[in-house]
C-alpha positions, 0 to 999 in steps of 0.5 A: 786352550793352548795354555792348557795343552802346554801345561798338560804337555809339560807334565805329560811328556816326562810321564810318557817318557817314564812309561816308555823307559819302564816298558823297555826292560819289560819288553827285553825280559819277555824277549829273553824269555822267548829266546830261552824257550824257542830254537835259537836262530841267527835272526832271533839272536840279532833281534835280542842283541838289537833290543839290548841297545834300546835302554840307553836311548829310552833313558836319554829321551826320558832324561831330556824330557825331565830336564826340559820340564825342570828347566821350564818349571824351576830354572828360567826365572833368573835367566829369562833374557840371558844368552844361556836361556836362549841357548837352552831354548834352542839346543834343548828341543833340537837335542830332544828331537834328535834323540827321539828320532834316533830312538824311533828308528831303533824301535823300527829296526828292532821290530823289523828284526823281530818280524824277520825272526818270526817270518823267516826263522 
């Protein structure tokens, strides 16, 4: 069972990351449409400005997931017992978790700014 889950996650995680990456421009374009069709307020402006900063984080999460998948799929055979493999095995997941957590925090901040724009604006 663990092997099946690992195999699915190895391919599934980058696919989910790609879906998230593609959804960011879709969400920002709908926000830009809303900004042009609603009365502009400081809260709405803040929300849209924050949303513009989400794409690099989404791109970083996808890139790290894809690199992690490629490393395990193609890159570990010749260096399985080397220091490089151990370093990548430690640094890769830590970096991925840090970037993912920052990305989640960004989504929460952007969502909160959007809620404030709706309810207070």
